[in-house]
C-alpha positions as CSV (number, residue, x, y, z in Angstrom):
1,M,-23.7,45.8,71.1
2,Q,-24.1,49.6,71.1
3,R,-25.5,51.0,68.2
4,F,-24.0,54.1,66.7
5,R,-26.3,57.0,67.3
6,L,-26.1,60.7,66.1
7,Q,-26.3,62.9,69.1
8,F,-28.2,65.9,67.2
9,L,-31.2,63.5,66.6
10,E,-31.7,62.8,70.0
11,P,-34.8,63.9,71.7
12,P,-33.0,67.3,73.3
13,Y,-31.9,68.4,69.9
14,I,-34.7,67.1,67.4
15,A,-37.0,70.0,68.3
16,E,-34.1,72.6,67.4
17,A,-33.3,70.8,64.4
18,W,-36.7,70.7,63.3
19,L,-36.8,75.0,63.9
20,L,-33.7,75.4,62.4
21,L,-34.6,73.7,59.2
22,L,-38.2,75.2,59.3
23,G,-36.3,78.8,59.7
24,A,-34.1,78.3,56.8
25,T,-36.9,77.1,54.6
26,T,-38.7,79.9,55.3
27,L,-36.0,82.3,54.7
28,L,-35.6,80.5,51.5
29,A,-39.2,81.0,50.5
30,I,-39.0,84.6,51.0
31,Y,-35.8,84.9,49.2
32,G,-36.9,83.3,46.1
33,A,-40.4,85.4,46.2
34,N,-38.7,88.7,46.4
35,V,-35.5,88.2,44.1
36,A,-36.5,88.3,40.5
37,D,-33.1,86.8,39.4
38,A,-30.9,85.6,41.8
39,A,-27.3,85.6,40.4
40,W,-26.4,82.3,41.3
41,E,-29.7,80.8,40.1
42,V,-29.0,82.3,36.5
43,E,-25.4,81.1,36.7
44,V,-26.3,77.8,37.3
45,T,-28.9,77.6,34.7
46,R,-26.4,78.9,32.0
47,W,-24.0,76.3,33.1
48,V,-26.3,73.4,32.8
49,Q,-27.8,74.7,29.5
50,S,-24.1,75.1,28.1
51,A,-23.4,71.6,28.7
52,S,-23.0,69.3,25.9
53,P,-26.2,67.4,24.7
54,D,-24.1,64.4,24.7
55,A,-23.0,65.0,28.4
56,L,-26.8,65.6,29.6
57,H,-27.9,62.4,27.5
58,R,-25.3,60.3,29.4
59,I,-26.4,61.7,32.9
60,A,-30.1,61.1,31.9
61,R,-29.4,57.8,30.8
62,F,-27.5,56.8,33.8
63,M,-30.6,58.3,36.0
64,T,-32.9,56.1,34.1
65,V,-31.0,53.0,34.7
66,I,-30.8,53.8,38.4
67,G,-34.7,54.2,38.5
68,R,-35.3,50.8,36.6
69,S,-37.0,48.1,38.1
70,P,-34.2,45.6,38.4
71,I,-31.8,47.9,40.1
72,S,-34.4,49.8,42.3
73,T,-35.4,46.6,43.5
74,V,-32.3,44.9,44.2
75,I,-30.7,47.6,46.2
76,P,-33.5,48.1,48.5
77,A,-33.9,44.5,49.1
78,V,-30.0,44.2,50.1
79,V,-30.7,47.3,52.5
80,I,-33.7,45.9,54.0
81,V,-32.0,42.4,54.8
82,A,-29.1,44.5,56.1
83,M,-30.7,46.6,58.3
84,W,-32.9,43.6,59.6
85,I,-29.7,41.3,60.5
86,S,-28.2,44.5,62.2
87,G,-31.2,44.9,64.4
88,Q,-32.6,47.8,62.8
89,R,-36.2,46.0,62.3
90,H,-38.4,49.3,62.5
91,L,-36.4,51.0,59.9
92,S,-36.3,47.8,57.6
93,V,-40.1,47.3,57.8
94,F,-40.8,50.9,56.9
95,L,-38.3,51.0,54.0
96,S,-40.2,47.4,53.0
97,A,-43.5,49.4,53.0
98,A,-41.8,52.2,51.1
99,V,-40.7,49.7,48.3
100,V,-44.5,48.1,48.3
101,A,-46.0,51.5,48.1
102,R,-43.6,52.5,45.0
103,V,-44.7,49.0,43.4
104,L,-48.3,49.7,43.9
105,S,-47.9,53.2,42.3
106,V,-46.6,51.7,39.0
107,V,-49.0,49.0,39.0
108,V,-51.8,51.7,39.6
109,K,-50.4,53.8,36.9
110,E,-50.2,50.8,34.4
111,L,-54.0,49.8,35.0
112,V,-55.8,53.5,35.1
113,E,-53.6,54.5,32.0
114,R,-54.7,58.1,32.5
115,P,-53.2,60.2,29.4
116,R,-50.4,62.9,30.3
117,P,-51.6,66.4,30.1
118,S,-50.2,68.2,27.2
């Protein structure tokens, strides 16, 4: 069974893709450093601030629910199993390591109980 692969991620194009990403990031950093108030940034900020508190509250609640333990554990577990079954074992191991790192991060934060800066 031949796997689906994106050709632009193959070795001949990977260096060009990284250089393009680096160039775009550099240009964006230069633009942000030299333009005090970018018109689009101000418009986006005003649009977000003009949203009703109820709408923002619903969005924040949705994001919180997605980040909670049961959902953020079940979804990666399903993806890990699907990747393992489909033969993408290296990616499933990598995702498993990322999930373990996330769990360790939460555990360490609870154990240390360092107060948040005020």
